[in-house]
C-alpha positions as CSV (number, residue, x, y, z in Angstrom):
1,M,0.1,0.2,0.2
2,K,2.7,2.9,0.8
3,Q,4.3,1.8,-2.0
4,L,1.3,3.0,-4.3
5,K,1.1,5.7,-1.9
6,N,4.2,6.5,-3.6
7,W,3.7,6.3,-6.9
8,V,0.5,8.2,-6.4
9,L,2.5,11.3,-4.9
10,S,5.4,11.1,-7.5
11,F,2.7,11.2,-10.0
12,V,1.2,14.3,-9.4
13,I,4.5,16.1,-8.3
14,A,5.6,15.5,-12.2
15,F,2.0,16.3,-13.2
16,A,2.2,19.6,-11.1
17,V,5.8,20.5,-12.4
18,F,5.1,19.8,-16.3
19,Y,1.6,22.1,-15.8
20,L,3.8,24.8,-14.5
21,M,6.4,24.8,-16.6
22,D,4.0,24.7,-19.3
23,H,2.0,28.2,-17.3
24,A,5.3,29.8,-17.1
25,M,6.1,28.9,-20.8
26,M,2.3,30.1,-21.9
27,S,2.7,33.6,-19.7
28,M,6.3,34.4,-20.8
29,Q,5.0,34.4,-24.7
30,G,1.5,36.4,-24.0
31,L,-0.9,33.4,-23.8
32,P,-3.8,32.0,-22.0
33,L,-3.5,28.5,-20.9
34,N,-6.6,27.1,-22.0
35,I,-8.0,23.6,-21.2
36,D,-8.7,22.6,-24.9
37,M,-5.7,23.0,-26.7
38,T,-7.1,24.0,-29.9
39,P,-6.1,27.1,-31.8
40,A,-8.2,30.3,-31.4
41,Q,-9.9,31.6,-34.6
């Protein structure tokens, strides 16, 4: 059970890191970070 908790925790941390990096990149370029990544018309 402890093993599973470690996997879930590491997955959540990795997802948070990638999300924050994406957020930083988008804000540097002046683009809004939308949930759907379709290009704006």
